[in-house]
C-alpha positions as CSV (number, residue, x, y, z in Angstrom):
1,M,-78.7,47.7,47.7
2,R,-75.4,48.4,46.2
3,N,-75.9,51.8,46.9
4,R,-76.8,51.4,50.6
5,A,-73.6,49.2,50.9
6,V,-71.2,51.9,49.7
7,K,-73.3,54.5,51.6
8,T,-72.6,52.7,54.7
9,H,-68.9,52.3,53.8
10,V,-68.7,55.9,53.3
11,H,-70.6,56.5,56.6
12,S,-68.1,54.5,58.4
13,A,-65.1,55.8,56.6
14,L,-65.9,59.2,57.3
15,K,-66.8,58.4,61.1
16,S,-63.5,57.1,61.7
17,A,-61.5,60.0,60.2
18,Q,-63.7,62.2,62.4
19,E,-62.9,60.5,65.3
20,A,-59.1,60.2,64.6
21,L,-59.3,63.9,63.8
22,G,-61.0,64.7,67.3
23,G,-58.3,62.2,68.9
24,G,-55.4,64.7,68.2
25,D,-53.0,62.3,66.8
26,A,-52.1,63.8,63.4
27,E,-50.3,60.6,62.1
28,R,-53.7,58.5,62.9
29,A,-55.7,61.0,61.4
30,A,-53.8,61.1,58.1
31,G,-54.1,57.6,57.6
32,A,-57.9,57.7,58.2
33,L,-58.4,60.6,56.1
34,R,-56.4,58.6,53.0
35,Q,-58.7,56.0,53.5
36,A,-62.0,58.3,53.7
37,M,-60.7,59.9,50.6
38,K,-60.3,56.6,48.9
39,V,-63.8,55.5,49.6
40,L,-65.6,58.9,48.8
41,G,-63.8,58.8,45.6
42,K,-64.9,55.5,44.6
43,A,-68.5,56.1,45.7
44,A,-68.7,59.4,43.5
45,T,-67.1,57.4,40.6
46,K,-69.9,54.7,40.9
47,G,-72.3,57.5,41.1
48,V,-73.5,56.9,44.5
49,L,-72.5,60.5,45.7
50,H,-72.3,63.4,43.6
51,R,-68.6,64.3,42.8
52,N,-68.9,67.7,44.0
53,T,-70.4,66.0,47.6
54,A,-67.5,63.9,47.6
55,S,-65.0,66.7,47.2
56,R,-66.5,68.8,49.4
57,K,-66.6,66.2,52.3
58,I,-62.6,65.5,51.4
59,S,-61.7,69.2,51.8
60,R,-63.4,69.7,54.9
61,L,-61.5,67.0,56.4
62,A,-58.3,68.0,54.7
63,R,-58.6,71.6,56.0
64,R,-59.5,69.9,59.7
65,L,-56.3,67.7,59.3
66,N,-54.5,70.8,58.6
67,R,-55.6,72.6,61.4
68,L,-54.5,69.6,63.7
69,K,-51.1,69.7,62.4
70,A,-50.6,73.6,62.6
71,Q,-51.5,73.2,66.6
72,G,-49.2,70.5,66.8
73,A,-46.5,72.2,65.2
74,G,-47.3,75.9,66.7
């Protein structure tokens, strides 16, 4: 039951981060990414997600954020 609750929280955080990244607002996306990183880190610490999986998801989101920032600056 606990794992399901944590996975639901992770899924929601990832979805909101992806929506923010798709929206084009870098400030909002950065805040959503911070929240998603926090949730993914906690899930990995609790053993719900493997730490490499959490790291991979964080890395992909961060890469998207950096591309978004680069588009805004360029």
